[in-house]
gemmi code that builds the backbone of each chain (N, CA, C; Angstrom):
import gemmi

chains = {
    "A": [
        ("MET", (114.010, 105.343, 117.433), (114.876, 104.246, 117.856), (114.579, 103.856, 119.326)),
        ("GLU", (113.999, 104.804, 120.074), (113.768, 104.561, 121.477), (112.839, 103.366, 121.726)),
        ("PRO", (111.741, 103.220, 120.997), (110.874, 102.069, 121.186), (111.559, 100.758, 120.971)),
        ("VAL", (112.535, 100.709, 120.049), (113.304, 99.500, 119.786), (114.082, 99.074, 121.021)),
        ("PHE", (114.757, 100.086, 121.654), (115.561, 99.716, 122.829), (114.650, 99.376, 123.993)),
        ("LYS", (113.506, 100.058, 124.140), (112.572, 99.701, 125.191), (112.085, 98.236, 125.021)),
        ("ALA", (111.748, 97.960, 123.789), (111.195, 96.638, 123.500), (112.258, 95.550, 123.780)),
        ("LEU", (113.505, 95.862, 123.457), (114.579, 94.871, 123.626), (115.043, 94.730, 125.049)),
        ("ALA", (114.601, 95.710, 125.901), (115.072, 95.730, 127.295), (114.506, 94.592, 128.129)),
        ("ASP", (113.482, 93.934, 127.619), (112.764, 92.931, 128.436), (113.237, 91.534, 128.007)),
        ("PRO", (113.648, 90.705, 128.986), (114.156, 89.317, 128.621), (113.072, 88.454, 127.952)),
        ("VAL", (111.815, 88.617, 128.335), (110.760, 87.809, 127.689), (110.614, 88.190, 126.254)),
        ("ARG", (110.659, 89.476, 125.985), (110.512, 89.922, 124.590), (111.742, 89.441, 123.754)),
        ("ARG", (112.876, 89.447, 124.356), (114.041, 88.902, 123.571), (113.862, 87.446, 123.313)),
        ("ALA", (113.269, 86.735, 124.278), (113.054, 85.312, 124.091), (112.001, 85.070, 122.950)),
        ("ILE", (110.964, 85.955, 122.876), (109.997, 85.828, 121.826), (110.708, 86.081, 120.452)),
        ("LEU", (111.588, 87.045, 120.406), (112.321, 87.279, 119.139), (113.216, 86.115, 118.831)),
        ("ASP", (113.871, 85.536, 119.805), (114.678, 84.343, 119.556), (113.836, 83.222, 118.941)),
        ("SER", (112.645, 83.054, 119.494), (111.784, 82.028, 119.051), (111.311, 82.298, 117.576)),
        ("LEU", (111.011, 83.536, 117.254), (110.652, 83.930, 115.865), (111.822, 83.875, 114.931)),
        ("PHE", (113.036, 84.077, 115.434), (114.212, 83.975, 114.620), (114.369, 82.487, 114.199)),
        ("CYS", (114.121, 81.584, 115.126), (114.282, 80.128, 114.856), (113.178, 79.685, 113.914)),
        ("LYS", (111.927, 80.185, 114.158), (110.816, 79.735, 113.363), (109.880, 80.883, 113.133)),
        ("GLY", (109.944, 81.453, 111.899), (109.025, 82.556, 111.542), (107.634, 82.066, 111.290)),
        ("GLY", (106.716, 82.993, 111.365), (105.299, 82.705, 111.000), (104.519, 82.062, 112.145)),
        ("GLN", (104.939, 82.218, 113.380), (104.192, 81.583, 114.490), (102.951, 82.413, 114.858)),
        ("ARG", (101.917, 81.678, 115.249), (100.646, 82.345, 115.693), (100.765, 82.662, 117.190)),
        ("LEU", (99.847, 83.443, 117.733), (99.788, 83.748, 119.146), (99.831, 82.470, 119.945)),
        ("ASN", (98.988, 81.494, 119.589), (98.955, 80.245, 120.334), (100.279, 79.494, 120.360)),
        ("ASP", (100.984, 79.459, 119.275), (102.318, 78.836, 119.255), (103.201, 79.500, 120.238)),
        ("LEU", (103.127, 80.807, 120.305), (104.056, 81.568, 121.188), (103.638, 81.377, 122.665)),
        ("ILE", (102.392, 81.236, 122.902), (101.911, 80.979, 124.276), (102.460, 79.681, 124.803)),
        ("GLU", (102.306, 78.649, 123.923), (102.791, 77.316, 124.290), (104.283, 77.362, 124.570)),
        ("GLY", (105.017, 78.066, 123.720), (106.499, 78.056, 123.835), (106.992, 78.807, 125.035)),
        ("HIS", (106.201, 79.729, 125.624), (106.724, 80.551, 126.726), (106.059, 80.385, 128.024)),
        ("GLY", (104.960, 79.503, 128.071), (104.281, 79.193, 129.297), (103.741, 80.420, 129.977)),
        ("MET", (103.215, 81.378, 129.215), (102.652, 82.594, 129.831), (101.190, 82.719, 129.439)),
        ("SER", (100.486, 83.686, 130.121), (99.112, 83.846, 129.804), (99.001, 84.527, 128.384)),
        ("ARG", (97.821, 84.287, 127.817), (97.570, 84.852, 126.490), (97.698, 86.363, 126.520)),
        ("GLN", (97.222, 86.949, 127.646), (97.263, 88.395, 127.746), (98.730, 88.937, 127.829)),
        ("ALA", (99.567, 88.196, 128.623), (100.932, 88.625, 128.798), (101.645, 88.548, 127.444)),
        ("VAL", (101.490, 87.437, 126.742), (102.194, 87.296, 125.424), (101.698, 88.321, 124.441)),
        ("SER", (100.384, 88.531, 124.368), (99.870, 89.442, 123.362), (100.336, 90.892, 123.692)),
        ("ASN", (100.469, 91.196, 124.978), (100.917, 92.481, 125.388), (102.463, 92.661, 124.910)),
        ("HIS", (103.270, 91.652, 125.132), (104.642, 91.724, 124.659), (104.702, 91.845, 123.153)),
        ("LEU", (103.818, 91.123, 122.432), (103.816, 91.181, 121.012), (103.446, 92.591, 120.503)),
        ("ARG", (102.496, 93.193, 121.216), (102.120, 94.533, 120.792), (103.246, 95.536, 120.924)),
        ("ILE", (103.976, 95.424, 122.010), (105.210, 96.283, 122.167), (106.210, 96.030, 121.126)),
        ("LEU", (106.436, 94.750, 120.745), (107.369, 94.409, 119.661), (106.908, 94.897, 118.318)),
        ("GLU", (105.568, 94.792, 118.086), (105.042, 95.311, 116.812), (105.169, 96.819, 116.699)),
        ("GLU", (104.913, 97.528, 117.849), (105.018, 98.962, 117.807), (106.435, 99.442, 117.560)),
        ("ALA", (107.370, 98.653, 118.023), (108.806, 98.953, 117.747), (109.236, 98.448, 116.392)),
        ("ASN", (108.319, 97.853, 115.642), (108.618, 97.351, 114.264), (109.626, 96.181, 114.266)),
        ("LEU", (109.773, 95.581, 115.452), (110.654, 94.412, 115.527), (109.939, 93.127, 115.148)),
        ("VAL", (108.634, 93.136, 115.188), (107.795, 91.991, 114.719), (106.889, 92.502, 113.702)),
        ("ALA", (106.910, 91.734, 112.530), (105.970, 92.087, 111.376), (104.874, 90.996, 111.407)),
        ("VAL", (103.683, 91.513, 111.000), (102.536, 90.646, 110.999), (102.067, 90.343, 109.563)),
        ("VAL", (101.813, 89.120, 109.292), (101.262, 88.814, 107.953), (99.927, 88.083, 108.202)),
        ("TRP", (98.896, 88.513, 107.584), (97.609, 87.803, 107.699), (97.505, 86.784, 106.617)),
        ("LYS", (97.168, 85.518, 106.998), (96.841, 84.466, 106.005), (95.419, 84.076, 106.330)),
        ("GLY", (94.433, 84.573, 105.556), (93.059, 84.367, 105.923), (92.849, 85.020, 107.254)),
        ("ARG", (92.342, 84.232, 108.215), (92.087, 84.774, 109.518), (93.158, 84.545, 110.496)),
        ("GLU", (94.266, 83.935, 110.011), (95.429, 83.695, 110.899), (96.419, 84.835, 110.911)),
        ("LYS", (96.786, 85.235, 112.082), (97.798, 86.307, 112.222), (99.128, 85.644, 112.476)),
        ("LEU", (100.062, 85.780, 111.512), (101.363, 85.153, 111.607), (102.417, 86.160, 111.962)),
        ("HIS", (103.297, 85.823, 112.893), (104.296, 86.804, 113.374), (105.714, 86.456, 112.841)),
        ("TYR", (106.401, 87.447, 112.404), (107.770, 87.289, 111.855), (108.695, 88.288, 112.548)),
        ("LEU", (109.941, 87.910, 112.721), (110.995, 88.843, 113.186), (111.318, 89.746, 112.014)),
        ("ASN", (111.243, 91.038, 112.283), (111.614, 92.040, 111.240), (112.999, 92.578, 111.562)),
        ("PRO", (114.002, 92.256, 110.771), (115.393, 92.599, 111.123), (115.761, 94.023, 110.792)),
        ("VAL", (114.860, 94.809, 110.138), (115.280, 96.128, 109.656), (115.692, 97.101, 110.743)),
        ("PRO", (114.925, 97.205, 111.905), (115.381, 98.132, 112.907), (116.753, 97.813, 113.521)),
        ("ILE", (116.988, 96.539, 113.681), (118.299, 96.087, 114.243), (119.411, 96.352, 113.265)),
        ("HIS", (119.074, 96.221, 111.963), (120.087, 96.584, 110.955), (120.391, 98.078, 111.033)),
        ("GLU", (119.354, 98.882, 111.291), (119.588, 100.349, 111.372), (120.536, 100.697, 112.534)),
        ("ILE", (120.296, 99.950, 113.637), (121.229, 100.151, 114.815), (122.618, 99.817, 114.361)),
        ("ALA", (122.793, 98.705, 113.646), (124.111, 98.265, 113.234), (124.737, 99.272, 112.301)),
        ("THR", (124.000, 99.786, 111.357), (124.615, 100.742, 110.403), (125.005, 102.039, 111.145)),
        ("ARG", (124.205, 102.378, 112.178), (124.485, 103.663, 112.870), (125.778, 103.604, 113.655)),
        ("TRP", (126.018, 102.461, 114.328), (127.184, 102.446, 115.273), (128.255, 101.434, 114.927)),
        ("ILE", (127.878, 100.495, 114.100), (128.851, 99.371, 113.887), (129.548, 99.438, 112.518)),
        ("ALA", (128.755, 99.939, 111.551), (129.204, 99.835, 110.155), (130.674, 100.333, 109.888)),
        ("LYS", (131.026, 101.383, 110.594), (132.294, 101.956, 110.204), (133.461, 101.138, 110.824)),
        ("PHE", (133.159, 100.256, 111.790), (134.217, 99.367, 112.267), (134.245, 98.149, 111.484)),
        ("GLN", (135.318, 97.404, 111.599), (135.446, 96.175, 110.839), (134.465, 95.144, 111.218)),
        ("THR", (133.511, 94.807, 110.387), (132.584, 93.761, 110.792), (133.208, 92.425, 110.893)),
        ("GLY", (134.253, 92.154, 110.109), (134.929, 90.879, 110.195), (135.529, 90.621, 111.547)),
        ("GLN", (136.124, 91.706, 112.090), (136.719, 91.567, 113.412), (135.681, 91.347, 114.481)),
        ("LEU", (134.542, 92.056, 114.346), (133.476, 91.889, 115.331), (132.939, 90.459, 115.314)),
        ("GLU", (132.841, 89.897, 114.149), (132.387, 88.524, 113.974), (133.309, 87.574, 114.670)),
        ("ALA", (134.606, 87.793, 114.462), (135.649, 86.883, 115.075), (135.502, 87.015, 116.574)),
        ("LEU", (135.321, 88.216, 117.100), (135.183, 88.453, 118.529), (133.980, 87.731, 119.089)),
        ("SER", (132.882, 87.854, 118.360), (131.623, 87.277, 118.730), (131.717, 85.748, 118.761)),
        ("ASN", (132.412, 85.179, 117.733), (132.620, 83.746, 117.683), (133.486, 83.246, 118.878)),
        ("PHE", (134.483, 84.088, 119.170), (135.450, 83.742, 120.248), (134.670, 83.715, 121.563)),
        ("LYS", (133.857, 84.760, 121.795), (133.041, 84.797, 122.992), (132.123, 83.566, 123.128)),
        ("GLN", (131.483, 83.259, 121.980), (130.577, 82.087, 121.992), (131.245, 80.844, 122.316)),
        ("SER", (132.433, 80.624, 121.787), (133.099, 79.306, 121.995), (133.532, 79.234, 123.404)),
        ("LEU", (134.042, 80.404, 123.981), (134.462, 80.400, 125.404), (133.276, 80.128, 126.302)),
        ("GLU", (132.177, 80.755, 126.021), (131.024, 80.638, 126.918), (130.392, 79.246, 126.805)),
        ("SER", (130.380, 78.663, 125.615), (129.757, 77.383, 125.496), (130.573, 76.274, 126.255)),
        ("GLN", (131.869, 76.596, 126.511), (132.628, 75.682, 127.312), (132.286, 75.744, 128.825)),
        ("GLU", (131.798, 76.951, 129.205), (131.548, 77.148, 130.618), (130.263, 76.500, 131.093)),
        ("LYS", (129.229, 76.816, 130.253), (127.942, 76.191, 130.470), (126.894, 76.756, 131.466)),
        ("PRO", (127.244, 77.484, 132.501), (126.187, 77.902, 133.464), (125.111, 78.676, 132.671)),
        ("ASN", (123.887, 78.605, 133.155), (122.813, 79.126, 132.381), (122.534, 80.574, 132.709)),
        ("HIS", (123.195, 81.468, 131.966), (122.860, 82.855, 132.155), (122.661, 83.403, 130.746)),
        ("GLU", (122.160, 84.627, 130.704), (121.841, 85.229, 129.428), (123.114, 85.554, 128.655)),
    ],
    "B": [
        ("MET", (104.399, 74.158, 108.162), (104.397, 75.061, 107.025), (105.566, 74.755, 106.138)),
        ("ASN", (105.339, 74.202, 104.967), (106.434, 73.892, 104.082), (106.841, 75.011, 103.113)),
        ("LYS", (107.310, 76.062, 103.721), (107.541, 77.329, 102.980), (108.698, 78.015, 103.587)),
        ("SER", (109.376, 78.838, 102.826), (110.416, 79.737, 103.389), (109.796, 81.130, 103.172)),
        ("THR", (109.714, 81.842, 104.284), (109.155, 83.202, 104.218), (109.979, 84.164, 105.075)),
        ("PHE", (110.239, 85.313, 104.523), (110.895, 86.418, 105.249), (110.043, 87.647, 105.000)),
        ("VAL", (109.924, 88.443, 106.094), (109.179, 89.709, 105.984), (110.004, 90.886, 106.467)),
        ("TYR", (110.003, 91.942, 105.688), (110.748, 93.165, 106.095), (109.795, 94.320, 106.086)),
        ("VAL", (109.820, 95.133, 107.148), (108.897, 96.227, 107.252), (109.737, 97.476, 107.602)),
        ("THR", (109.525, 98.594, 106.899), (110.154, 99.849, 107.249), (109.170, 100.977, 107.037)),
        ("TYR", (109.337, 101.977, 107.834), (108.409, 103.187, 107.744), (109.283, 104.328, 107.199)),
        ("ILE", (108.887, 104.904, 106.104), (109.706, 105.958, 105.473), (108.901, 107.300, 105.378)),
        ("LYS", (109.532, 108.337, 105.782), (108.882, 109.673, 105.733), (108.904, 110.165, 104.286)),
        ("THR", (107.906, 109.740, 103.496), (107.849, 110.139, 102.128), (106.422, 109.910, 101.689)),
        ("THR", (106.133, 110.017, 100.355), (104.807, 109.659, 99.886), (104.920, 108.349, 99.104)),
        ("LYS", (103.736, 107.691, 98.921), (103.712, 106.411, 98.180), (104.223, 106.662, 96.737)),
        ("GLU", (103.885, 107.835, 96.141), (104.315, 108.094, 94.783), (105.844, 108.227, 94.638)),
        ("LYS", (106.487, 108.880, 95.631), (107.939, 108.992, 95.525), (108.576, 107.667, 95.802)),
        ("LEU", (108.052, 106.885, 96.708), (108.614, 105.577, 97.017), (108.477, 104.645, 95.807)),
        ("TRP", (107.356, 104.723, 95.161), (107.122, 103.958, 93.948), (108.134, 104.304, 92.853)),
        ("GLU", (108.277, 105.589, 92.707), (109.353, 106.088, 91.766), (110.692, 105.557, 92.045)),
        ("ALA", (111.063, 105.557, 93.368), (112.378, 105.057, 93.785), (112.506, 103.579, 93.531)),
        ("LEU", (111.402, 102.831, 93.650), (111.448, 101.406, 93.461), (111.594, 101.035, 91.965)),
        ("THR", (111.004, 101.848, 91.117), (110.882, 101.431, 89.681), (111.794, 102.209, 88.749)),
        ("SER", (112.519, 103.189, 89.224), (113.348, 103.924, 88.278), (114.864, 103.572, 88.460)),
        ("PRO", (115.515, 103.210, 87.367), (116.888, 102.746, 87.413), (117.859, 103.734, 88.143)),
        ("ALA", (117.648, 105.084, 87.915), (118.531, 106.059, 88.497), (118.535, 105.926, 90.026)),
        ("PHE", (117.320, 105.807, 90.571), (117.218, 105.661, 92.026), (117.768, 104.307, 92.435)),
        ("GLN", (117.326, 103.227, 91.742), (117.677, 101.868, 92.185), (119.209, 101.660, 92.444)),
        ("SER", (119.937, 102.175, 91.494), (121.399, 101.869, 91.612), (122.034, 102.547, 92.872)),
        ("GLN", (121.246, 103.507, 93.454), (121.869, 104.170, 94.603), (121.615, 103.450, 95.922)),
        ("TYR", (120.656, 102.512, 95.941), (120.420, 101.782, 97.210), (120.438, 100.279, 96.971)),
        ("TRP", (120.599, 99.802, 95.774), (120.540, 98.335, 95.455), (121.907, 97.809, 95.053)),
        ("TYR", (122.907, 98.004, 95.832), (124.239, 97.523, 95.476), (124.713, 97.911, 94.097)),
        ("GLY", (124.258, 99.044, 93.602), (124.610, 99.414, 92.244), (123.819, 98.722, 91.128)),
        ("CYS", (122.878, 97.893, 91.536), (122.052, 97.140, 90.522), (120.929, 98.009, 90.027)),
        ("HIS", (120.417, 97.632, 88.834), (119.160, 98.277, 88.460), (118.275, 97.314, 87.694)),
        ("PHE", (116.985, 97.619, 87.705), (115.980, 96.760, 86.993), (115.776, 97.275, 85.638)),
        ("GLU", (115.487, 96.358, 84.699), (114.887, 96.760, 83.425), (113.573, 96.081, 83.273)),
        ("CYS", (112.566, 96.926, 83.106), (111.183, 96.414, 83.073), (110.268, 97.511, 82.630)),
        ("THR", (109.140, 97.168, 81.986), (108.190, 98.181, 81.614), (107.151, 98.364, 82.772)),
        ("TRP", (107.233, 97.576, 83.812), (106.343, 97.659, 85.035), (104.909, 97.660, 84.584)),
        ("ALA", (104.566, 96.660, 83.768), (103.190, 96.374, 83.461), (102.851, 94.925, 83.858)),
        ("GLN", (101.618, 94.658, 84.096), (101.176, 93.320, 84.449), (101.686, 92.296, 83.454)),
        ("GLY", (102.369, 91.266, 83.893), (102.835, 90.239, 83.013), (104.198, 90.506, 82.322)),
        ("ALA", (104.741, 91.719, 82.549), (106.005, 92.114, 81.902), (107.136, 91.325, 82.538)),
        ("GLU", (108.153, 91.030, 81.724), (109.379, 90.387, 82.344), (110.266, 91.489, 82.922)),
        ("TRP", (111.001, 91.086, 83.935), (111.987, 92.072, 84.489), (113.362, 91.338, 84.606)),
        ("LYS", (114.404, 92.207, 84.498), (115.730, 91.660, 84.696), (116.471, 92.625, 85.662)),
        ("LEU", (117.194, 92.099, 86.631), (118.032, 92.914, 87.521), (119.475, 92.774, 87.047)),
        ("TYR", (120.085, 93.893, 86.761), (121.449, 93.887, 86.277), (122.473, 94.355, 87.341)),
        ("PHE", (123.611, 93.665, 87.433), (124.734, 94.212, 88.195), (125.260, 95.428, 87.531)),
        ("ASP", (126.123, 96.212, 88.225), (126.665, 97.406, 87.601), (127.634, 97.089, 86.451)),
        ("ASP", (128.125, 95.836, 86.376), (128.944, 95.497, 85.226), (128.164, 94.982, 84.060)),
        ("GLY", (126.835, 94.966, 84.151), (125.980, 94.568, 83.010), (125.583, 93.092, 82.997)),
        ("THR", (126.094, 92.288, 83.897), (125.669, 90.876, 83.944), (124.301, 90.854, 84.702)),
        ("ILE", (123.563, 89.780, 84.354), (122.207, 89.608, 84.928), (122.275, 88.973, 86.276)),
        ("ALA", (121.621, 89.589, 87.320), (121.595, 88.994, 88.643), (120.412, 88.093, 88.835)),
        ("ASP", (119.240, 88.673, 88.565), (117.956, 87.901, 88.819), (116.987, 88.291, 87.678)),
        ("THR", (116.023, 87.418, 87.459), (114.949, 87.664, 86.465), (113.607, 87.259, 87.096)),
        ("GLY", (112.532, 87.642, 86.351), (111.213, 87.230, 86.763), (110.150, 87.946, 85.947)),
        ("VAL", (108.917, 87.889, 86.476), (107.783, 88.509, 85.822), (106.983, 89.313, 86.832)),
        ("VAL", (106.423, 90.438, 86.366), (105.551, 91.236, 87.220), (104.190, 90.552, 87.291)),
        ("SER", (103.867, 89.879, 88.440), (102.609, 89.130, 88.421), (101.424, 89.943, 88.941)),
        ("GLU", (101.684, 91.027, 89.580), (100.608, 91.860, 90.087), (101.116, 93.271, 90.261)),
        ("ILE", (100.404, 94.261, 89.749), (100.884, 95.653, 89.876), (99.674, 96.578, 90.048)),
        ("ASP", (99.789, 97.377, 91.078), (98.722, 98.382, 91.385), (99.442, 99.600, 91.883)),
        ("LYS", (99.856, 100.424, 90.966), (100.643, 101.636, 91.281), (99.786, 102.597, 92.101)),
        ("PRO", (100.254, 103.152, 93.217), (101.531, 102.989, 93.907), (101.374, 102.181, 95.250)),
        ("ASN", (100.515, 101.094, 95.111), (100.169, 100.380, 96.358), (100.830, 99.004, 96.436)),
        ("LEU", (100.931, 98.283, 95.326), (101.237, 96.884, 95.382), (102.103, 96.450, 94.152)),
        ("LEU", (103.125, 95.730, 94.368), (103.922, 95.160, 93.348), (104.316, 93.722, 93.733)),
        ("THR", (103.906, 92.733, 92.898), (104.336, 91.385, 93.176), (105.152, 90.853, 92.009)),
        ("LEU", (106.307, 90.322, 92.325), (107.262, 89.880, 91.328), (107.515, 88.345, 91.518)),
        ("SER", (107.631, 87.596, 90.427), (108.247, 86.277, 90.568), (109.697, 86.517, 90.430)),
        ("TRP", (110.518, 85.681, 91.075), (111.951, 86.018, 91.311), (112.772, 84.802, 91.173)),
        ("GLN", (113.725, 84.799, 90.174), (114.629, 83.718, 90.044), (116.107, 84.216, 89.977)),
        ("ASN", (116.980, 83.531, 90.673), (118.415, 83.873, 90.609), (119.002, 83.381, 89.250)),
        ("GLU", (119.931, 84.181, 88.724), (120.523, 83.837, 87.420), (122.030, 83.632, 87.485)),
        ("PHE", (122.676, 83.924, 88.627), (124.126, 83.840, 88.626), (124.745, 82.810, 89.574)),
        ("ARG", (123.889, 82.161, 90.384), (124.374, 81.018, 91.165), (123.536, 79.763, 90.891)),
        ("PRO", (124.179, 78.799, 90.189), (123.367, 77.660, 89.771), (122.580, 76.981, 90.887)),
        ("GLU", (123.180, 76.891, 92.116), (122.453, 76.179, 93.190), (121.234, 76.969, 93.631)),
        ("LEU", (121.197, 78.288, 93.373), (120.005, 79.083, 93.725), (119.031, 79.026, 92.512)),
        ("LYS", (119.568, 79.095, 91.294), (118.690, 79.099, 90.118), (117.839, 77.830, 90.081)),
        ("GLU", (118.473, 76.680, 90.453), (117.729, 75.430, 90.349), (116.512, 75.327, 91.259)),
        ("GLU", (116.441, 76.231, 92.228), (115.268, 76.250, 93.102), (114.055, 76.818, 92.374)),
        ("GLY", (114.301, 77.532, 91.265), (113.139, 78.074, 90.574), (112.680, 79.431, 91.101)),
        ("TYR", (111.424, 79.672, 90.973), (110.907, 81.055, 91.279), (110.357, 81.212, 92.694)),
        ("ALA", (110.750, 82.289, 93.249), (110.115, 82.754, 94.540), (109.183, 83.843, 94.213)),
        ("THR", (108.455, 84.288, 95.248), (107.564, 85.409, 95.075), (107.933, 86.539, 95.997)),
        ("CYS", (107.968, 87.760, 95.436), (108.344, 88.934, 96.261), (107.180, 89.892, 96.154)),
        ("LYS", (106.506, 90.139, 97.278), (105.312, 91.018, 97.255), (105.661, 92.267, 98.056)),
        ("ILE", (105.585, 93.443, 97.434), (105.898, 94.706, 98.064), (104.580, 95.520, 98.225)),
        ("THR", (104.229, 95.859, 99.443), (102.990, 96.658, 99.648), (103.424, 97.983, 100.262)),
        ("LEU", (102.767, 99.056, 99.837), (102.951, 100.447, 100.371), (101.644, 100.885, 100.987)),
        ("GLU", (101.693, 101.346, 102.225), (100.490, 101.871, 102.858), (100.821, 103.152, 103.606)),
        ("ASP", (99.904, 104.147, 103.486), (100.045, 105.338, 104.263), (99.787, 105.085, 105.721)),
        ("VAL", (100.703, 105.432, 106.636), (100.511, 105.306, 108.071), (100.914, 106.622, 108.686)),
        ("ASP", (99.936, 107.401, 109.241), (100.236, 108.765, 109.740), (100.941, 109.522, 108.596)),
        ("SER", (102.034, 110.153, 108.892), (102.663, 110.896, 107.805), (103.862, 110.119, 107.171)),
        ("THR", (103.807, 108.798, 107.308), (104.877, 107.975, 106.688), (104.258, 106.948, 105.779)),
        ("VAL", (105.110, 106.267, 105.051), (104.691, 105.157, 104.224), (105.216, 103.902, 104.832)),
        ("LYS", (104.393, 102.941, 105.074), (104.814, 101.600, 105.601), (105.100, 100.707, 104.387)),
        ("MET", (106.321, 100.330, 104.259), (106.686, 99.446, 103.138), (106.914, 98.002, 103.688)),
        ("THR", (106.132, 97.062, 103.118), (106.321, 95.669, 103.568), (106.838, 94.874, 102.357)),
        ("VAL", (107.928, 94.091, 102.610), (108.418, 93.196, 101.580), (108.251, 91.768, 102.123)),
        ("LEU", (107.455, 91.043, 101.398), (107.218, 89.627, 101.796), (107.824, 88.724, 100.721)),
        ("HIS", (108.852, 87.976, 101.120), (109.583, 87.125, 100.142), (109.347, 85.691, 100.478)),
        ("GLU", (108.756, 84.949, 99.567), (108.334, 83.546, 99.920), (108.723, 82.581, 98.784)),
        ("MET", (109.019, 81.373, 99.231), (109.173, 80.278, 98.305), (108.541, 79.020, 98.835)),
        ("GLU", (107.937, 78.305, 97.848), (107.175, 77.086, 98.297), (108.069, 75.909, 98.569)),
        ("ARG", (109.070, 76.140, 99.371), (109.882, 74.986, 99.802), (110.558, 75.400, 101.116)),
        ("PRO", (110.770, 74.416, 102.054), (111.400, 74.811, 103.305), (112.939, 75.047, 103.105)),
        ("ASN", (113.465, 75.882, 103.922), (114.919, 76.126, 103.905), (115.474, 76.553, 102.563)),
        ("SER", (114.752, 77.418, 101.883), (115.179, 77.814, 100.515), (116.478, 78.581, 100.593)),
        ("LYS", (117.480, 78.160, 99.754), (118.732, 78.890, 99.728), (118.627, 80.226, 99.079)),
        ("LEU", (117.688, 80.310, 98.054), (117.473, 81.627, 97.419), (116.948, 82.647, 98.450)),
        ("ILE", (115.941, 82.218, 99.198), (115.322, 83.174, 100.167), (116.370, 83.533, 101.211)),
        ("GLY", (117.219, 82.551, 101.616), (118.271, 82.804, 102.553), (119.230, 83.860, 101.994)),
        ("ALA", (119.596, 83.727, 100.744), (120.565, 84.636, 100.161), (119.966, 86.021, 99.978)),
        ("VAL", (118.728, 86.056, 99.438), (118.026, 87.321, 99.220), (117.841, 88.019, 100.564)),
        ("SER", (117.508, 87.250, 101.620), (117.209, 87.898, 102.888), (118.330, 88.659, 103.476)),
        ("GLN", (119.552, 88.224, 103.164), (120.693, 88.961, 103.698), (120.843, 90.349, 103.152)),
        ("GLY", (120.278, 90.596, 101.933), (120.384, 91.894, 101.282), (119.299, 92.844, 101.631)),
        ("TRP", (118.088, 92.313, 101.927), (116.916, 93.241, 102.060), (117.085, 94.310, 103.150)),
        ("PRO", (117.526, 93.986, 104.382), (117.622, 95.042, 105.379), (118.462, 96.171, 104.925)),
        ("ALA", (119.617, 95.925, 104.221), (120.471, 96.969, 103.779), (119.808, 97.777, 102.689)),
        ("ILE", (119.124, 97.110, 101.754), (118.417, 97.769, 100.685), (117.330, 98.737, 101.247)),
        ("LEU", (116.575, 98.228, 102.208), (115.509, 99.064, 102.785), (116.101, 100.212, 103.540)),
        ("SER", (117.164, 100.019, 104.317), (117.769, 101.125, 105.027), (118.288, 102.171, 104.070)),
        ("GLY", (118.892, 101.720, 102.960), (119.432, 102.602, 101.978), (118.357, 103.448, 101.344)),
        ("LEU", (117.258, 102.754, 101.046), (116.104, 103.418, 100.400), (115.532, 104.493, 101.341)),
        ("LYS", (115.373, 104.110, 102.603), (114.862, 105.042, 103.626), (115.763, 106.270, 103.701)),
        ("SER", (117.080, 106.018, 103.810), (118.024, 107.103, 103.960), (117.956, 108.050, 102.704)),
        ("LEU", (117.877, 107.414, 101.568), (117.873, 108.166, 100.271), (116.639, 109.073, 100.216)),
        ("LEU", (115.460, 108.489, 100.558), (114.244, 109.309, 100.424), (114.087, 110.334, 101.556)),
        ("GLU", (114.577, 110.000, 102.695), (114.389, 110.938, 103.822), (115.442, 112.071, 103.870)),
        ("THR", (116.649, 111.722, 103.441), (117.740, 112.736, 103.595), (118.429, 113.038, 102.240)),
        ("GLY", (118.054, 112.307, 101.233), (118.675, 112.524, 99.902), (120.117, 111.992, 99.879)),
        ("VAL", (120.551, 111.314, 100.924), (121.912, 110.829, 100.933), (121.918, 109.231, 100.988)),
        ("LYS", (122.726, 108.669, 100.102), (122.770, 107.170, 100.128), (123.721, 106.734, 101.215)),
        ("LEU", (123.410, 105.567, 101.785), (124.349, 104.987, 102.832), (125.484, 104.390, 102.129)),
        ("PRO", (126.659, 104.479, 102.831), (127.862, 103.781, 102.269), (127.594, 102.254, 102.285)),
        ("LEU", (127.875, 101.586, 101.168), (127.627, 100.186, 101.120), (128.919, 99.342, 101.191)),
        ("GLU", (130.081, 100.041, 101.355), (131.330, 99.272, 101.207), (131.518, 98.160, 102.250)),
        ("HIS", (130.835, 98.351, 103.388), (131.009, 97.346, 104.432), (130.220, 96.069, 104.202)),
        ("MET", (129.368, 96.051, 103.137), (128.566, 94.865, 103.004), (129.194, 93.825, 102.039)),
    ],
}
model = gemmi.Model(1)
for chain_id, residues in chains.items():
    chain = gemmi.Chain(chain_id)
    for i, (resn, *xyz) in enumerate(residues, 1):
        res = gemmi.Residue()
        res.name, res.seqid = resn, gemmi.SeqId(i, " ")
        for name, pos in zip(("N", "CA", "C"), xyz):
            atom = gemmi.Atom()
            atom.name, atom.element = name, gemmi.Element(name[0])
            atom.pos, atom.b_iso = gemmi.Position(*pos), 0.0
            res.add_atom(atom)
        chain.add_residue(res)
    model.add_chain(chain)
structure = gemmi.Structure()
structure.add_model(model)
structure.setup_entities()
């Protein structure tokens, strides 16, 4: 589980996961365009995400497509969250979102 | 890309043979698949049905590719929600690979249409099924499913 937390600790890697959550199957070039970083930087982040099993790779011919793999995050959820009421957590999370979207300042 | 695709990967400390057995035998399935089990001869071209624990049919399809214990490809159609059934068949490809002392299991679920509701519905279940399978094979204990 440690590689998962290490991979998630970086804001750029979380942004890459956000991007793959919105649109699965992106190539390295798509991700470079989306994040305005060097090829080497993005491929380095992707390697760390792959090693943590947070990103799954599917080859279509010679194209390497990247997908968000939700399984490790699900395992974190079952380890610490499952025994609490998920309905209540969802309500809390919705509440937080609606309050924060009224505020607007751009923070994580 | 006019397709709906979801990919799930998990690494399980077991052998491909044991994982294959867990995937294809009803006694194992019901322990990690929300109480559901498959009925199928697991031969190329064979039809399969997935049953809920009350005996009603959840999903059906055909075994389109089988290479024990490495590869299993199923066509997949929902049978209990009309709005999902009308989308027709999706493809579910499961591959097992030895990686160090674990088995890497990849589930690739695809449908030839964007924003597929079937893939959306199926995708909510896969992470729990894979975690349950991993827990069962590694520790012999099934995960509680009541929260799902």
